[in-house]
C-alpha positions in Angstrom: 0.0 0.0 0.0 1.2 3.5 -0.8 2.3 5.7 2.1 2.0 9.5 2.7 4.5 11.3 4.9 3.2 13.9 7.4 5.8 16.2 8.8 4.8 17.3 12.2 5.9 18.8 15.5 5.5 17.2 18.9 3.0 19.0 21.2 4.2 19.7 24.7 0.9 21.2 25.9 -2.4 19.5 25.1 -4.9 21.8 26.9 -7.9 23.5 25.2 -6.1 26.9 25.0 -3.1 25.5 23.2 -5.3 23.4 20.9 -7.3 26.5 20.0 -4.1 28.4 19.3 -2.8 25.6 17.0 -6.1 25.6 14.9 -5.9 29.4 14.6 -2.4 29.0 13.2 -3.6 26.5 10.6 -2.3 23.5 12.4 -4.2 20.3 13.1 -3.8 18.7 16.6 -3.3 14.9 16.3 -2.7 11.9 18.6 -0.9 8.7 17.8 -2.1 5.6 19.7 -0.8 2.1 19.9 2.6 2.6 21.6 3.6 2.7 25.2 1.9 6.0 25.6 0.0 8.4 23.2 2.1 10.7 21.1 0.6 14.2 20.7 1.7 16.2 17.7 0.5 18.8 15.2 0.9 19.4 11.4 -0.3 21.9 8.9 -3.8 21.3 7.7 -2.7 21.3 4.0 -0.4 18.3 4.8 -3.4 16.1 5.2 -5.1 16.9 1.9 -3.8 13.8 0.0 -4.7 11.6 3.0 -8.2 12.9 3.7 -9.7 14.2 0.5 -9.2 11.1 -1.6 -11.1 7.8 -2.2 -7.8 5.9 -2.0 -6.4 4.2 1.1 -3.0 5.0 2.4 -0.7 4.3 5.3 1.1 7.2 6.9 4.7 8.0 8.0 4.6 10.5 10.8 7.9 12.3 10.8 8.5 14.6 13.8 11.0 17.4 13.8 12.9 15.8 16.6 14.0 13.0 14.2 11.5 10.3 15.3 9.1 8.7 12.9 6.2 6.2 13.1 4.3 4.1 10.6 0.6 4.5 11.2 -2.9 4.6 9.7 -5.6 7.2 10.2 -8.1 5.9 12.8 -10.5 8.8 13.3 -11.0 12.3 12.1 -13.2 15.2 13.3 -14.5 18.1 11.1 -16.0 21.4 12.0 -19.8 21.1 11.6 -20.0 24.4 9.7 -16.7 25.1 7.9 -15.7 21.4 7.4 -12.1 22.3 8.5 -10.2 19.4 10.1 -10.4 19.7 13.9 -8.5 16.6 15.1 -7.1 13.4 13.8 -6.3 10.1 15.6 -3.7 7.7 14.2 -2.8 4.2 15.2 0.8 2.9 15.1 1.6 0.0 12.8 3.7 -3.1 13.7 5.0 -5.4 11.0 3.8 -8.6 12.7 0.4 -7.2 14.0 -2.8 -7.4 12.0 -4.8 -4.2 11.7 -8.3 -3.4 10.4 -8.8 -1.0 7.6 -11.3 0.0 4.9 -10.1 -0.6 1.4 -11.7 0.9 -1.8 -13.3 -1.4 -4.3 -12.2 -1.0 -8.0 -14.5 -2.4 -10.6 -13.1 -3.8 -13.8 -14.6 -5.4 -16.9 -17.9 -4.9 -18.7 -20.9 -6.9 -17.4 -22.9 -9.0 -19.8 -26.0 -7.9 -18.0 -25.2 -4.2 -18.5 -24.6 -4.8 -22.2 -28.1 -6.3 -22.4 -29.7 -3.3 -20.8 -29.2 -3.9 -17.1 -27.8 -1.4 -14.5 -24.8 -2.1 -12.3 -25.5 -1.4 -8.6 -22.5 -1.0 -6.4 -23.6 -2.1 -2.9 -20.1 -1.7 -1.3 -17.6 0.9 -2.4 -15.3 0.1 0.5 -14.6 -3.2 2.2 -13.2 -3.7 5.7 -10.3 -6.1 6.0 -7.8 -7.4 8.5 -4.2 -8.0 7.6 -0.6 -7.3 8.6 0.7 -4.0 7.1 2.7 -5.7 4.4 -0.4 -7.3 3.0 -2.7 -4.3 2.9 -3.8 -3.8 -0.7 -4.2 -0.4 -2.4 -7.6 -1.5 -3.6 -9.7 -4.6 -4.0 -10.3 -5.5 -7.6 -13.7 -6.8 -8.7 -14.3 -8.3 -12.2 -18.0 -7.8 -13.1 -17.7 -9.4 -16.6 -19.6 -12.6 -15.8 -22.6 -10.8 -14.2 -25.9 -11.2 -16.0 -29.1 -9.3 -15.3 -30.2 -10.4 -11.8 -26.8 -11.7 -10.9 -25.1 -10.8 -7.6 -21.4 -10.9 -6.6 -20.9 -12.0 -3.0 -17.9 -11.2 -0.8 -17.0 -14.9 -0.6 -16.1 -14.7 -4.3 -13.3 -12.3 -3.4 -11.5 -14.3 -0.8 -7.7 -13.7 -0.7 -5.0 -15.5 1.3 -3.3 -12.2 2.2 -6.2 -10.7 4.1 -9.5 -11.5 5.8 -12.8 -9.8 5.1 -14.7 -8.5 8.1 -18.2 -8.8 6.6 -20.8 -11.6 6.6 -20.6 -14.2 3.9 -23.9 -13.0 2.4 -22.6 -9.4 1.8 -23.4 -8.3 -1.8 -20.6 -6.3 -3.3 -22.4 -5.4 -6.5 -25.2 -6.7 -8.7 -26.9 -6.1 -12.1 -30.5 -5.1 -11.9 -33.1 -4.5 -14.7 -33.2 -0.9 -15.8 -36.5 1.1 -15.3 -36.9 1.2 -19.0 -36.6 -2.5 -19.4 -39.0 -3.2 -16.5 -41.5 -0.8 -18.1 -41.1 -2.6 -21.5 -41.4 -6.0 -19.8 -44.6 -5.0 -18.0 -46.0 -3.5 -21.2 -45.3 -6.7 -23.1 -46.8 -8.8 -20.3 -50.0 -6.6 -20.3 -50.4 -7.0 -24.1 -50.0 -10.8 -23.7 -52.6 -10.9 -21.0 -55.0 -8.8 -23.1 -54.5 -11.1 -26.1 -55.0 -14.1 -23.9 -58.2 -12.6 -22.5 -59.5 -11.8 -26.0 -58.7 -15.3 -27.2 -60.5 -16.8 -24.2 -63.5 -14.6 -24.7 -63.7 -15.5 -28.4 -63.5 -19.2 -27.5 -66.3 -18.8 -24.9 -68.5 -17.1 -27.5 -67.9 -19.8 -30.0 -68.9 -22.4 -27.4 -72.1 -20.6 -26.6 -73.2 -20.4 -30.4 -75.4 -23.4 -31.2 -74.4 -25.5 -34.2 -76.6 -25.6 -37.3 -79.4 -28.0 -36.9 -79.4 -27.9 -33.2 -81.9 -25.0 -32.8 
């Protein structure tokens, strides 16, 4: 998985007053968990743009000005309810031999047979939660939709990979191909015409049965 480096400064004071001062200066207060004790640091808000405002998943290298660095993942983020500015970010330290949980984006490839026949692709899951050691974290999970016909569903069990474990029920639908509204309307119209034709045929047959044959009057 690709990694983004965040250059930050260790925070000596973590009170509300100092936190407010950091935000006013365009800095984001952060905390790194997972070690012997939490590491409090801050970094410029712009430093997080490639990490936060992207559909891709990344690990992070937190490089502090005192020369120490940590491999981590973003665990939680808080935004201002009005301005949407980043208020706070929590990170979790990575260990080479320790599994972690992370949401990975789904990349769809191929052209579905059902879509070519007028169906509509529905993506039920755009991200999937997995568990793996850091070295096995993928940039994305590739899903080939080529075999899907109209009415077909692709379940998460079809994406099993020895490098990581999915943290979803086996009946989780990743994507499916449904009938389009136009094709449903066309199908209903054809069905209605067939029913009308059948009703007319039955009515004609009934009338024929009620008409007496010649010589029977």
